[in-house]
C-alpha positions as semicolon CSV with decimal commas, in nm:
position;residue;x (nm);y (nm);z (nm)
1;M;2,956;-1,610;-0,042
2;S;3,243;-1,855;-0,009
3;T;3,383;-1,942;-0,352
4;G;3,666;-2,176;-0,259
5;V;3,886;-1,990;-0,509
6;T;4,225;-1,844;-0,417
7;I;4,251;-1,535;-0,640
8;S;4,632;-1,534;-0,649
9;S;4,637;-1,886;-0,803
10;I;4,361;-1,831;-1,060
11;S;4,463;-1,911;-1,416
12;D;4,145;-2,028;-1,592
13;Y;3,891;-1,765;-1,698
14;A;3,574;-1,762;-1,903
15;I;3,436;-1,447;-2,064
16;L;3,069;-1,461;-2,159
17;G;2,972;-1,190;-2,406
18;C;3,273;-1,039;-2,579
19;G;3,186;-0,689;-2,692
20;S;3,427;-0,398;-2,645
21;V;3,442;-0,445;-2,266
22;G;3,487;-0,822;-2,284
23;Y;3,755;-0,792;-2,553
24;A;3,954;-0,536;-2,349
25;V;3,945;-0,768;-2,047
26;A;4,040;-1,073;-2,257
27;E;4,341;-0,891;-2,406
28;E;4,469;-0,793;-2,061
29;L;4,426;-1,144;-1,917
30;V;4,600;-1,309;-2,212
31;E;4,883;-1,054;-2,177
32;Q;4,920;-1,174;-1,815
33;G;4,952;-1,534;-1,936
34;K;4,606;-1,648;-1,824
35;D;4,403;-1,922;-1,993
36;V;4,095;-1,746;-2,132
37;S;3,794;-1,908;-2,295
38;I;3,546;-1,674;-2,469
39;I;3,180;-1,750;-2,541
40;D;2,963;-1,524;-2,758
41;R;2,649;-1,584;-2,966
42;D;2,770;-1,370;-3,261
43;E;2,935;-1,614;-3,506
44;S;3,121;-1,347;-3,702
45;R;3,266;-1,204;-3,380
46;V;3,378;-1,549;-3,269
47;E;3,548;-1,604;-3,605
48;S;3,728;-1,272;-3,568
49;L;3,847;-1,367;-3,219
50;R;3,977;-1,703;-3,346
51;D;4,167;-1,522;-3,621
52;Q;4,350;-1,343;-3,338
53;D;4,445;-1,680;-3,184
54;L;4,194;-1,646;-2,901
55;D;4,001;-1,947;-2,768
56;A;3,642;-1,861;-2,866
57;Q;3,322;-2,055;-2,930
58;T;2,966;-1,975;-3,028
59;A;2,686;-2,025;-2,773
60;D;2,395;-1,831;-2,625
61;I;2,474;-1,736;-2,266
62;R;2,101;-1,732;-2,188
63;D;2,076;-2,111;-2,238
64;S;2,110;-2,350;-1,946
65;E;2,396;-2,534;-2,122
66;I;2,620;-2,237;-2,049
67;A;2,686;-2,374;-1,698
68;E;2,838;-2,693;-1,841
69;L;3,050;-2,498;-2,092
70;V;3,224;-2,302;-1,814
71;A;3,229;-2,573;-1,545
72;D;3,609;-2,610;-1,563
73;R;3,678;-2,235;-1,524
74;D;3,782;-2,075;-1,191
75;V;3,639;-1,732;-1,274
76;V;3,350;-1,643;-1,502
77;L;3,321;-1,286;-1,626
78;I;2,972;-1,220;-1,766
79;L;3,017;-0,901;-1,965
80;A;2,744;-0,883;-2,230
81;S;2,585;-0,542;-2,288
82;D;2,241;-0,707;-2,251
83;V;2,189;-0,719;-1,872
84;E;1,894;-0,958;-1,898
85;S;2,123;-1,212;-2,069
86;N;2,376;-1,164;-1,791
87;K;2,111;-1,235;-1,528
88;R;2,013;-1,560;-1,700
89;A;2,378;-1,669;-1,719
90;V;2,438;-1,600;-1,348
91;E;2,123;-1,791;-1,259
92;H;2,215;-2,096;-1,468
93;I;2,571;-2,116;-1,330
94;R;2,461;-2,079;-0,968
95;N;2,184;-2,339;-1,014
96;S;2,445;-2,586;-1,136
97;G;2,593;-2,596;-0,785
98;T;2,950;-2,501;-0,881
99;D;3,175;-2,268;-0,676
100;Q;3,305;-2,043;-0,952
101;F;3,380;-1,678;-0,880
102;I;3,136;-1,471;-1,090
103;V;3,188;-1,113;-1,206
104;A;2,881;-0,969;-1,381
105;R;2,814;-0,652;-1,575
106;A;2,521;-0,430;-1,474
107;S;2,375;-0,118;-1,633
108;D;2,253;0,065;-1,323
109;P;2,224;0,020;-0,944
110;V;1,894;-0,168;-0,972
111;S;2,028;-0,430;-1,212
112;G;2,340;-0,448;-0,998
113;D;2,133;-0,542;-0,692
114;E;1,945;-0,802;-0,897
115;L;2,268;-0,962;-1,019
116;S;2,401;-0,974;-0,662
117;D;2,080;-1,138;-0,544
118;L;2,117;-1,401;-0,817
119;G;2,465;-1,490;-0,691
120;A;2,722;-1,265;-0,863
121;D;3,024;-1,215;-0,637
122;I;3,121;-0,883;-0,793
123;V;2,903;-0,650;-0,998
124;I;3,053;-0,381;-1,219
125;N;2,880;-0,090;-1,390
126;P;3,090;0,040;-1,683
127;S;2,937;0,388;-1,657
128;S;3,042;0,417;-1,291
129;V;3,388;0,280;-1,367
130;I;3,436;0,535;-1,648
131;A;3,310;0,818;-1,424
132;E;3,544;0,719;-1,139
133;S;3,836;0,691;-1,380
134;A;3,756;1,034;-1,525
135;L;3,739;1,189;-1,179
136;R;4,073;1,033;-1,080
137;A;4,230;1,167;-1,400
138;L;4,080;1,510;-1,333
139;E;4,210;1,511;-0,974
140;S;4,555;1,403;-1,093
141;G;4,560;1,672;-1,360
142;E;4,443;1,938;-1,117
143;L;4,710;1,839;-0,864
144;E;4,981;1,853;-1,132
145;Y;4,862;2,200;-1,238
146;N;4,846;2,325;-0,877
147;A;5,190;2,186;-0,795
148;G;5,336;2,368;-1,093
149;K;5,169;2,695;-0,992
150;L;5,280;2,653;-0,629
151;A;5,638;2,586;-0,737
152;E;5,634;2,895;-0,958
153;L;5,523;3,116;-0,666
154;V;5,768;2,966;-0,416
155;E;6,059;2,993;-0,660
156;R;5,975;3,359;-0,717
157;T;6,086;3,428;-0,357
158;S;6,396;3,647;-0,360
159;T;6,461;3,676;0,014
160;R;6,263;3,439;0,238
161;L;5,933;3,251;0,250
162;A;5,712;3,293;0,558
163;I;5,497;2,986;0,633
164;I;5,229;3,092;0,880
165;T;5,048;2,831;1,090
166;Q;4,717;2,884;1,266
167;D;4,726;3,075;1,595
168;S;4,848;2,845;1,877
169;P;4,906;2,571;1,617
170;D;4,785;2,215;1,644
171;P;4,963;1,908;1,495
172;D;4,785;1,932;1,158
173;S;4,893;2,294;1,113
174;I;5,252;2,230;1,228
175;A;5,290;1,920;1,011
176;S;5,149;2,095;0,704
177;A;5,387;2,386;0,755
178;A;5,681;2,143;0,790
179;A;5,577;1,978;0,462
180;L;5,563;2,312;0,278
181;Q;5,904;2,401;0,423
182;A;6,040;2,070;0,287
183;I;5,895;2,155;-0,055
184;A;6,054;2,501;-0,041
185;T;6,392;2,346;0,046
186;H;6,345;2,101;-0,243
187;L;6,296;2,404;-0,470
188;G;6,602;2,581;-0,327
189;I;6,415;2,844;-0,123
190;E;6,481;2,933;0,243
191;S;6,180;2,961;0,472
192;D;6,062;2,997;0,832
193;I;5,761;2,840;1,004
194;I;5,595;3,120;1,199
195;Y;5,318;3,106;1,459
196;L;5,116;3,352;1,663
197;G;4,994;3,281;2,016
198;D;5,176;2,991;2,179
199;V;5,235;2,618;2,146
200;G;5,047;2,527;2,460
201;H;4,918;2,170;2,470
202;Q;5,178;1,929;2,614
203;E;5,121;1,687;2,328
204;N;5,185;1,966;2,075
205;R;5,503;2,072;2,255
206;A;5,624;1,712;2,260
207;F;5,539;1,688;1,889
208;V;5,754;1,990;1,803
209;N;6,044;1,897;2,031
210;L;6,071;1,529;1,938
211;L;6,061;1,597;1,564
212;G;6,297;1,893;1,586
213;I;6,062;2,130;1,402
214;D;6,188;2,489;1,422
215;L;5,907;2,735;1,491
216;V;5,950;3,113;1,510
217;Q;5,718;3,328;1,724
218;W;5,578;3,620;1,523
219;D;5,643;3,878;1,797
220;E;6,009;3,774;1,820
221;I;6,082;3,863;1,455
222;E;6,249;4,203;1,440
223;D;6,195;4,272;1,069
224;H;5,887;4,119;0,907
225;S;5,971;4,280;0,573
226;V;6,240;4,016;0,516
227;Y;5,960;3,788;0,393
228;D;5,862;3,867;0,035
229;T;5,641;3,559;-0,004
230;V;5,382;3,457;0,257
231;A;5,193;3,128;0,280
232;L;4,912;3,044;0,520
233;V;4,886;2,672;0,592
234;D;4,590;2,529;0,786
235;H;4,510;2,884;0,894
236;A;4,131;2,920;0,879
237;T;4,107;3,201;1,135
238;S;4,211;3,561;1,100
239;S;4,517;3,703;1,277
240;D;4,693;4,030;1,345
241;M;4,946;3,991;1,064
242;E;5,000;4,286;0,835
243;L;5,167;4,109;0,544
244;P;5,013;4,045;0,201
245;V;4,931;3,676;0,160
246;D;5,042;3,492;-0,156
247;I;4,950;3,129;-0,080
248;V;4,664;2,967;0,115
249;I;4,641;2,589;0,165
250;D;4,373;2,455;0,400
251;H;4,103;2,196;0,448
252;S;3,863;2,456;0,589
253;E;3,726;2,774;0,439
254;T;3,918;3,078;0,561
255;E;3,739;3,351;0,756
256;S;3,983;3,620;0,643
257;E;3,946;3,828;0,329
258;Y;4,284;3,758;0,174
259;E;4,345;3,789;-0,198
260;P;4,623;3,535;-0,253
261;E;4,761;3,437;-0,591
262;F;4,742;3,067;-0,505
263;V;4,451;2,904;-0,317
264;D;4,399;2,534;-0,250
265;I;4,111;2,492;-0,003
266;R;3,948;2,148;0,009
267;P;3,664;2,113;0,263
268;N;3,617;1,753;0,144
269;M;3,954;1,663;0,303
270;S;3,972;1,588;0,674
271;S;4,316;1,740;0,724
272;T;4,557;1,981;0,559
273;S;4,827;1,718;0,621
274;T;4,647;1,498;0,365
275;I;4,662;1,777;0,106
276;M;5,031;1,841;0,175
277;T;5,109;1,468;0,143
278;K;4,964;1,478;-0,208
279;Y;5,196;1,768;-0,293
280;I;5,496;1,581;-0,150
281;Q;5,409;1,291;-0,382
282;E;5,350;1,516;-0,683
283;F;5,691;1,680;-0,639
284;D;5,840;1,328;-0,632
285;M;6,045;1,415;-0,324
286;N;6,228;1,185;-0,087
287;V;6,016;1,255;0,220
288;S;6,225;1,274;0,538
289;E;6,143;1,067;0,846
290;E;6,061;1,384;1,042
291;V;5,817;1,520;0,783
292;A;5,655;1,179;0,724
293;T;5,608;1,130;1,099
294;A;5,465;1,481;1,138
295;L;5,219;1,441;0,850
296;L;5,104;1,097;0,966
297;Y;5,045;1,231;1,315
298;G;4,867;1,538;1,172
299;I;4,623;1,313;0,983
300;R;4,569;1,085;1,283
301;A;4,513;1,377;1,521
302;E;4,265;1,551;1,290
303;T;4,063;1,233;1,227
304;L;4,086;1,107;1,588
305;D;4,297;0,814;1,470
306;F;4,068;0,758;1,168
307;K;3,749;0,749;1,377
308;R;3,613;1,093;1,271
309;D;3,526;1,219;0,921
310;T;3,791;0,999;0,757
311;T;3,804;1,001;0,376
312;P;3,970;0,758;0,131
313;A;4,227;1,034;0,062
314;D;4,328;1,037;0,432
315;L;4,377;0,660;0,430
316;T;4,576;0,669;0,106
317;A;4,800;0,948;0,238
318;A;4,853;0,762;0,567
319;A;4,940;0,440;0,381
320;Y;5,201;0,630;0,177
321;L;5,356;0,793;0,487
322;Y;5,351;0,486;0,713
323;P;5,677;0,319;0,593
324;F;5,872;0,646;0,624
325;A;5,748;0,748;0,971
326;N;5,918;0,685;1,306
327;H;5,658;0,497;1,507
328;D;5,855;0,510;1,833
329;T;5,843;0,890;1,808
330;L;5,469;0,878;1,737
331;E;5,416;0,676;2,054
332;Q;5,616;0,928;2,257
333;V;5,416;1,218;2,115
334;E;5,085;1,049;2,192
335;S;5,185;0,970;2,552
336;P;5,367;1,275;2,688
337;S;5,432;1,287;3,061
338;M;5,174;1,492;3,251
339;S;5,302;1,812;3,407
340;P;5,230;1,887;3,778
341;E;5,006;2,176;3,667
342;T;4,799;1,949;3,444
343;L;4,774;1,691;3,721
344;D;4,648;1,960;3,961
345;V;4,389;2,083;3,710
346;L;4,271;1,727;3,642
347;A;4,240;1,656;4,014
348;E;4,041;1,977;4,066
349;A;3,817;1,897;3,768
350;I;3,748;1,546;3,900
351;T;3,660;1,680;4,245
352;N;3,429;1,953;4,114
353;R;3,258;1,755;3,840
354;D;2,883;1,798;3,797
355;V;2,720;1,522;3,593
356;Q;2,373;1,563;3,442
357;G;2,281;1,246;3,253
358;S;2,581;1,174;3,030
359;H;2,703;1,536;3,033
360;L;2,981;1,648;3,266
361;V;3,077;2,007;3,345
362;S;3,355;2,094;3,589
363;N;3,524;2,402;3,734
364;A;3,903;2,368;3,757
365;G;3,938;2,699;3,943
366;F;4,222;2,942;3,880
367;V;4,472;2,797;3,633
368;R;4,817;2,895;3,509
369;D;4,830;2,665;3,204
370;R;4,496;2,688;3,028
371;E;4,595;2,405;2,792
372;A;4,563;2,176;3,094
373;L;4,186;2,230;3,065
374;T;4,191;2,056;2,726
375;Q;4,369;1,752;2,866
376;A;4,134;1,739;3,164
377;A;3,830;1,748;2,934
378;S;3,976;1,460;2,729
379;H;4,059;1,248;3,035
380;L;3,715;1,299;3,191
381;L;3,554;1,174;2,871
382;N;3,682;0,829;2,970
383;L;3,458;0,817;3,279
384;E;3,188;0,551;3,261
385;G;2,860;0,685;3,123
386;V;3,004;1,023;3,023
387;T;2,979;1,123;2,657
388;T;3,030;1,501;2,675
389;T;3,265;1,704;2,895
390;A;3,337;2,071;2,952
391;V;3,609;2,193;3,187
392;F;3,658;2,563;3,257
393;G;3,898;2,774;3,457
394;I;3,996;3,136;3,519
395;A;4,320;3,295;3,396
396;D;4,416;3,651;3,303
397;E;4,068;3,791;3,380
398;M;3,916;3,546;3,131
399;I;3,717;3,226;3,158
400;F;3,871;2,955;2,939
401;L;3,659;2,649;2,858
402;A;3,750;2,325;2,678
403;G;3,479;2,087;2,555
404;R;3,490;1,731;2,423
405;S;3,214;1,499;2,302
406;K;3,179;1,146;2,165
407;D;2,798;1,172;2,148
408;I;2,695;1,174;1,779
409;R;2,379;1,364;1,875
410;I;2,578;1,661;2,006
411;N;2,796;1,908;1,818
412;I;3,005;2,048;2,103
413;G;3,128;2,333;1,881
414;K;2,769;2,447;1,823
415;V;2,684;2,399;2,192
416;L;2,961;2,636;2,299
417;D;2,874;2,884;2,026
418;D;2,507;2,884;2,131
419;A;2,607;2,931;2,493
420;Y;2,883;3,191;2,462
421;G;2,908;3,302;2,099
422;E;2,751;3,642;2,166
423;I;2,961;3,726;2,472
424;G;3,296;3,563;2,393
425;E;3,500;3,381;2,130
426;T;3,434;3,017;2,041
427;A;3,600;2,771;1,803
428;G;3,577;2,401;1,723
429;H;3,364;2,133;1,564
430;S;3,145;1,835;1,652
431;T;3,385;1,655;1,888
432;Q;3,610;1,924;2,035
433;A;3,574;2,297;2,094
434;S;3,686;2,586;2,313
435;A;3,554;2,917;2,440
436;E;3,703;3,233;2,588
437;I;3,470;3,461;2,786
438;P;3,554;3,790;2,961
439;L;3,517;3,727;3,334
440;G;3,341;4,057;3,407
441;I;3,040;3,965;3,193
442;F;2,929;3,712;3,454
443;T;3,022;3,898;3,771
444;G;3,050;4,273;3,730
445;I;3,301;4,257;4,016
446;E;3,649;4,407;3,999
447;I;3,908;4,131;4,027
448;S;4,131;4,136;4,335
449;E;4,278;3,890;4,584
450;D;3,986;3,956;4,821
451;T;3,724;3,871;4,558
452;R;3,879;3,552;4,414
453;D;3,659;3,305;4,601
454;T;3,345;3,508;4,531
455;L;3,435;3,525;4,163
456;L;3,490;3,151;4,153
457;D;3,148;3,078;4,303
458;L;2,961;3,324;4,079
459;T;3,143;3,204;3,770
460;E;3,079;2,838;3,841
461;E;2,706;2,890;3,884
462;A;2,667;3,109;3,575
463;V;2,887;2,907;3,339
464;K;2,738;2,572;3,435
465;R;2,379;2,693;3,410
466;T;2,436;2,846;3,065
467;L;2,621;2,541;2,939
468;F;2,374;2,281;3,061
469;D;2,092;2,486;2,906
470;A;2,275;2,487;2,572
471;M;2,318;2,108;2,600
472;G;1,945;2,073;2,645
473;V;1,957;1,930;2,997
474;E;1,853;2,072;3,333
475;G;2,130;2,297;3,461
476;G;2,353;2,184;3,740
477;S;2,430;2,389;4,048
478;S;2,717;2,411;4,292
479;E;2,526;2,160;4,502
480;G;2,467;1,932;4,203
481;S;2,589;1,578;4,166
482;N;2,967;1,552;4,166
483;G;2,969;1,180;4,116
484;N;3,087;1,103;4,470
């Protein structure tokens, strides 16, 4: 509804029904220097309001004359506890043909809908407002308590804090670790960000290099006992570490049976970077450009630039980080140059693509950089009519497969788990996933230079058939459509 009212220039208000809610609103508006006129049918209440130098008059808001009494007001707040009276007031004012902005009080969702239908611009339910306020206070109190407990544990470190990312860390894990390292520095504690596996994806490598984040490979550390406090950040999967864990912070439930002293796991958050941003704010730190840029990118990467499973907390965290981040660096991270290996894998995947309906599966052959499979799967998702992709290749006697999907009917993580969960390792969620399958399971052939082509043919047929079956479409074959 167009009201013709510019909120920033509003100065004239009417409050109809001035119980405890109406009085609280009137006090705040008068404090802001607004002109407030109050109408209530209780004469003694009106007298009391006048004694406090408030502009108040006696009238029944259910009567049709109420529209004339508030005709000169920009905003009318109808706040009586009797919802039926509020409905009558809204109806009378709207029937008068004026353009006032109307805020009306409801008692439940049903009465709220009725008030909206009658013409109220905004409907408030005091019970919902109180509940939301209580939850915000609870969340704030819980964060304050957790921050204090986290600080106590970090400050207890006598030698060095180990901050462990997930294996082959992604941007969310790296950014969250960088944030915890900044908190440790703020508390006067030295720390290292440690990872297992490798930083493989070109975008992830660009992310680390451009932001100057120092990562230490677990196997390169000569003496692990130097770390007397250990924190796992965005580390939902188990690893080969043999250190006791003191701190776990994640947005996913952990699969490992750790018994840490401090646990903050919030499955209702889309990223661990969002959680760590809240801690940065709670510690009242001056967030550096590098950490702010890392956290903002971590949130954007985990939510697919706010298009997947985004929560209000993610948006609030991103809004806080935005002014401190380096957006030129973000652009460089998001558009890294493509390596010759990745270009070769993409070309091979395009040539060998097999499309069944909107699902594409492709064999990239023997690969040196298996992270190139992930980029190929993402690029192929841009092909017209394609909503789900899976690109696989052979390396180190294993079949590595990367899947992507933008089809809301398909959970690509579940598809890969259904297809290969019993014979290999799978990981991922609804839009992106990966699988690792021992090559011998499909072929039973000993790998040698002489058997490479045979292996490739057998693998392609078996992998594609299994995957298409899991997707619920008729399996492709080596003679299937390649889109040419």
